C-alpha positions in Angstrom: 9.5 13.8 18.9 9.7 17.2 17.1 8.1 17.4 13.7 10.1 19.7 11.4 7.5 20.2 8.7 6.8 23.6 7.2 3.0 23.9 7.9 2.8 26.9 5.6 3.5 24.6 2.6 0.3 24.1 0.6 -2.1 21.6 1.8 -0.3 21.0 5.1 -1.7 24.2 6.5 -5.1 22.6 7.1 -3.7 19.4 8.8 -3.7 19.1 12.5 -0.7 18.1 14.5 -2.4 14.8 15.5 -2.7 13.8 11.9 0.9 14.5 11.2 2.0 12.8 14.4 0.2 9.6 13.3 2.6 9.1 10.4 5.7 6.9 10.7 9.1 8.6 10.8 9.7 7.5 7.2 6.4 9.0 6.1 7.2 12.3 7.9 10.6 12.4 6.2 9.0 11.9 2.8 6.5 14.7 3.5 9.3 17.0 4.7 11.4 16.4 1.6 8.4 16.9 -0.8 7.2 20.2 0.7 8.6 23.6 1.6 12.0 24.7 0.4 13.0 21.1 -0.2 10.1 20.5 -2.7 11.9 22.8 -5.2 15.2 20.9 -5.1 16.3 18.4 -7.7 15.5 14.7 -7.0 19.2 13.9 -6.3 19.2 16.4 -3.4 16.0 15.0 -2.0 17.2 11.4 -2.2 20.5 12.4 -0.5 18.6 14.2 2.3 16.3 11.1 2.7 19.4 8.9 2.9 20.9 11.1 5.6 17.6 11.4 7.5 16.6 7.7 7.5 20.0 6.0 7.2 18.7 3.9 4.3 19.4 3.9 0.6 16.7 5.7 -1.5 15.9 5.5 -5.2 13.7 7.8 -7.2 11.2 5.0 -7.6 11.1 4.2 -3.8 10.7 7.9 -3.1 7.8 8.2 -5.5 6.1 5.1 -4.2 6.6 6.3 -0.6 5.2 9.7 -1.4 2.1 8.1 -3.0 1.5 5.8 -0.1 2.0 8.7 2.4 -0.5 10.9 0.6 -3.0 8.0 0.7 -2.4 7.6 4.4 -2.8 11.4 4.9 -6.1 11.3 2.9 -7.4 8.5 5.1 -6.3 10.2 8.4 -7.9 13.5 7.3 -11.1 11.7 6.4 -11.1 10.0 9.9 -10.5 13.3 11.6 -13.4 14.8 9.7 -15.7 12.0 10.7 -14.9 12.5 14.4 -16.0 16.2 14.3 
């Protein structure tokens, strides 16, 4: 599966591909829409893109909860990766 995430967008620069690959497809979609060029778009555009990408309805509240959960999952994954070093 190809991951279309702009790795030059902020904190994602330091993440390894293995960490990003451990995310679910929904989590990857949330990260993609919240970073890079999409991160500067209005919420309505982000929600529309998520709807097209996941084939599910999205609300602003669902997006915000998913983003918070995804960031928590990334934090844990990065901590685990650091422990293994």
